[in-house]
ZAMARGU-4260 file (C-alpha; in steps of 0.2 Angstrom, whole numbers, plus 5000, padded with zeros to 4 digits):
<rodrens>
0) 5037/4958/4924 | 5023/4964/4935 | 5015/4982/4932 | 5008/4991/4948 | 4996/5005/4945
5) 4991/5014/4961 | 4974/5026/4960 | 4961/5036/4973 | 4974/5048/4981 | 4970/5067/4984
10) 4968/5080/4994 | 4957/5076/5011 | 4953/5087/5028 | 4962/5081/5041 | 4947/5066/5046
15) 4943/5062/5032 | 4947/5046/5023 | 4953/5039/5006 | 4953/5024/4998 | 4968/5018/4988
20) 4967/5008/4975 | 4983/4995/4965 | 4979/4985/4950 | 4991/4973/4947 | 4997/4965/4927
25) 5008/4954/4919 | 5016/4941/4929 | 5010/4941/4946 | 5009/4921/4947 | 5021/4918/4963
30) 5020/4936/4969 | 5010/4933/4986 | 5014/4946/4995 | 5010/4965/4994 | 5012/4977/5002
35) 5008/4998/5004 | 5023/5014/5007 | 5024/5030/5007 | 5036/5046/5006 | 5034/5060/5011
40) 5047/5075/5005 | 5062/5073/5012 | 5060/5058/5020 | 5062/5038/5019 | 5051/5027/5012
45) 5042/5020/5023 | 5031/5004/5026 | 5012/5006/5030 | 5004/4989/5028 | 5006/4972/5022
50) 4995/4960/5017 | 4998/4937/5012 | 4990/4931/4997 | 4974/4924/5006 | 4971/4940/5017
55) 4972/4933/5033 | 4987/4937/5038 | 4991/4959/5038 | 5004/4968/5046 | 5005/4988/5049
60) 5015/5001/5056 | 5010/5007/5071 | 5005/5025/5063 | 4993/5015/5053 | 4987/5004/5065
65) 4968/5007/5070 | 4966/5019/5057 | 4970/5011/5038 | 4964/4993/5032 | 4974/4983/5018
70) 4964/4973/5010 | 4963/4962/4991 | 4952/4953/4977 | 4962/4941/4969 | 4950/4939/4956
75) 4952/4958/4951 | 4971/4957/4956 | 4967/4972/4964 | 4973/4977/4983 | 4966/4992/4993
80) 4971/5003/5006 | 4956/5012/5015 | 4965/5025/5025 | 4952/5035/5040 | 4954/5046/5052
85) 4968/5056/5041 | 4981/5066/5049 | 4992/5078/5041 | 5008/5069/5045 | 5001/5054/5031
90) 5003/5068/5019 | 5015/5059/5006 | 5016/5050/4990 | 5009/5032/4991 | 5016/5016/4983
95) 5011/4999/4982 | 5023/4986/4979 | 5024/4966/4978 | 5036/4955/4985 | 5049/4945/4979
100) 5043/4929/4969 | 5036/4915/4982 | 5039/4926/4997 | 5022/4920/5007 | 5024/4927/5024
105) 5020/4945/5028 | 5037/4955/5027 | 5039/4974/5027 | 5057/4976/5022 | 5060/4987/5008
110) 5072/4972/5001 | 5059/4960/5000 | 5049/4969/4989 | 5057/4973/4968 | 5039/4978/4959
115) 5032/4994/4961 | 5019/5005/4957 | 5022/5023/4951 | 5013/5031/4967 | 4999/5041/4970
120) 4999/5058/4979 | 4990/5058/4997 | 4987/5079/5006 | 4980/5079/5019 | 4976/5098/5026
125) 4974/5104/5043
</rodrens>
């Protein structure tokens, strides 16, 4: 079993930045692809960004392109999401997720992920 723990959320003004972290532990072998999702109140959980094992393949939701950067440090078993130029519409609970074992390509569907963190709240004030 894999445990994922997010941190780094908080309250920030529009235009500001935050860096989220996701630390993984447990049976991480074979779980190559990691992603960030978010869920705003009253809305469905949506994909934000994904990264493969080596970090040389990433994919972003259109709303995140040019503002967010996903990265990972496999030696630390940690994934990051650097969020710049934040907007009020970025307000949500952000979740990190690990794709099903031995998925190697970047995937964005919710059903491709079976391990989730508890989430970290990001609030952007206008």
